[in-house]
C-alpha positions as CSV (number, residue, x, y, z in Angstrom):
1,X,-34.3,-48.4,62.8
2,X,-32.4,-49.5,66.0
3,X,-31.2,-47.1,69.0
4,X,-29.2,-47.1,72.1
5,X,-30.3,-46.0,75.3
6,X,-28.2,-46.1,78.3
7,X,-29.1,-45.0,82.0
8,X,-26.8,-42.4,83.8
9,X,-27.4,-41.1,87.9
10,X,-28.3,-37.4,88.1
11,X,-26.3,-37.0,91.7
12,X,-26.3,-33.5,93.7
13,X,-23.2,-31.9,92.2
14,X,-24.8,-31.3,88.7
15,X,-27.6,-29.2,90.1
16,X,-27.5,-26.1,89.9
17,X,-29.0,-23.5,92.6
18,X,-32.6,-24.0,91.7
19,X,-31.9,-27.9,91.8
20,X,-32.4,-28.2,88.1
21,X,-29.5,-30.3,86.1
22,X,-27.3,-27.4,85.1
23,X,-27.4,-27.1,81.2
24,X,-24.0,-28.3,80.4
25,X,-24.1,-31.6,82.2
26,X,-26.6,-32.6,78.7
27,X,-23.3,-32.2,77.2
28,X,-22.1,-35.1,79.2
29,X,-24.3,-37.4,79.4
30,X,-24.6,-37.3,75.6
31,X,-21.0,-37.8,76.0
32,X,-21.0,-40.5,78.1
33,X,-24.1,-42.0,76.1
34,X,-22.1,-41.9,73.0
35,X,-18.8,-43.7,74.3
36,X,-21.0,-46.1,75.9
37,X,-22.3,-46.8,72.3
38,X,-18.7,-47.2,71.2
39,X,-17.3,-49.5,73.6
40,X,-20.3,-52.0,73.7
41,X,-22.0,-51.5,70.3
42,X,-19.1,-51.1,68.0
43,X,-16.1,-52.9,70.0
44,X,-14.4,-50.1,70.8
45,X,-12.7,-50.7,74.0
46,X,-9.3,-49.8,74.7
47,X,-6.7,-49.3,72.9
48,X,-7.6,-48.7,69.6
49,X,-4.4,-48.9,66.8
50,X,-5.2,-47.4,63.6
51,X,-5.0,-49.9,61.1
52,X,-8.3,-51.8,62.6
53,X,-10.2,-49.1,63.3
54,X,-9.1,-45.8,60.9
55,X,-12.5,-44.3,62.1
56,X,-11.5,-43.9,65.6
57,X,-10.0,-40.5,64.7
58,X,-13.1,-38.0,64.9
59,X,-13.7,-34.4,65.8
60,X,-16.7,-32.8,67.2
61,X,-17.8,-30.0,64.6
62,X,-20.6,-29.3,66.7
63,X,-23.4,-29.8,68.9
64,X,-27.1,-28.4,69.5
65,X,-29.0,-28.9,72.4
66,X,-32.6,-27.6,72.8
67,X,-33.9,-27.8,76.5
68,X,-37.8,-28.4,77.4
69,X,-38.5,-28.9,80.4
70,X,-36.0,-29.7,83.7
71,X,-34.9,-32.6,85.6
72,X,-35.4,-32.2,89.1
73,X,-33.4,-33.3,92.0
74,X,-31.2,-36.0,92.0
75,X,-32.3,-39.6,90.4
76,X,-31.8,-41.2,87.1
77,X,-32.4,-40.6,83.7
78,X,-32.3,-42.6,80.4
79,X,-30.4,-41.1,77.3
80,X,-30.8,-42.8,73.9
81,X,-29.2,-41.8,70.4
82,X,-29.1,-42.8,67.1
83,X,-27.8,-42.1,63.4
84,X,-29.8,-39.2,61.7
85,X,-27.6,-39.0,59.2
86,X,-24.2,-40.1,57.6
87,X,-22.4,-38.8,55.2
88,X,-18.4,-39.1,53.3
89,X,-17.2,-38.0,56.1
90,X,-19.8,-36.8,59.1
91,X,-21.8,-38.7,61.2
92,X,-25.3,-37.1,63.0
93,X,-26.2,-38.3,66.3
94,X,-29.6,-37.9,66.9
95,X,-29.8,-37.4,71.6
96,X,-33.0,-37.7,73.9
97,X,-32.7,-36.7,78.0
98,X,-35.7,-38.9,78.7
99,X,-37.3,-39.9,82.5
100,X,-37.2,-43.1,83.8
101,X,-40.6,-44.2,83.2
102,X,-42.0,-42.5,79.8
103,X,-40.6,-41.2,76.2
104,X,-41.5,-37.8,77.2
105,X,-38.0,-35.2,76.0
106,X,-36.2,-33.2,78.8
107,X,-34.0,-32.5,76.3
108,X,-33.1,-33.2,72.8
109,X,-30.2,-32.4,70.4
110,X,-27.7,-33.1,67.5
111,X,-24.3,-33.8,67.8
112,X,-22.1,-34.0,64.1
113,X,-18.9,-35.9,63.9
114,X,-16.5,-35.5,61.2
115,X,-14.2,-38.2,60.9
116,X,-10.3,-36.8,60.1
117,X,-6.9,-38.4,58.9
118,X,-4.4,-38.8,61.2
119,X,-1.9,-37.2,60.0
120,X,-3.3,-33.7,58.8
121,X,-6.6,-33.9,60.4
122,X,-8.5,-32.8,57.4
123,X,-11.6,-34.8,56.6
124,X,-11.4,-38.2,55.7
125,X,-14.5,-40.8,54.7
126,X,-15.5,-43.4,57.3
127,X,-14.5,-46.7,56.3
128,X,-17.3,-49.7,55.0
129,X,-17.3,-51.3,58.2
130,X,-18.5,-48.6,60.4
131,X,-21.0,-48.4,57.7
132,X,-22.1,-51.7,57.8
133,X,-21.4,-51.5,61.7
134,X,-23.2,-48.8,62.5
135,X,-26.6,-49.0,59.2
136,X,-29.4,-50.3,61.9
137,X,-29.0,-47.4,63.9
138,X,-29.3,-44.4,61.0
139,X,-33.0,-43.5,61.5
140,X,-35.2,-43.1,57.9
141,X,-36.6,-40.4,57.3
142,X,-40.7,-41.5,58.7
143,X,-38.9,-42.3,62.0
144,X,-39.4,-41.4,65.5
145,X,-37.0,-42.8,67.9
């Protein structure tokens, strides 16, 4: 299984009054990493047309974050993502926020996306193209990313 990882800065305005990364910023880091994954790995940069990429229409169903230890002060963190599960219409990303020098989680979580029809906004199956391209990032049941 492959994973995708991005490095993000933690800036003064990301911190709360205790100089700890604000809880809402973890979702922003996850969002930026997933966006980078779509662009760099899946080639979804720029304006995407529906015929060449029917999978571009998807909605977030859930986000879950477990905060394990605080990110303190300004600096950088790594955010690692992979695919926990790929269903007919849903896709679950696994996510970790990590320090630059250790594989010890600051936080971990999941995001569930649902592919939708562009007109009805009802669940629609992911394309075979997406399934093929994302397959290497799907975690096997016994793998720890």
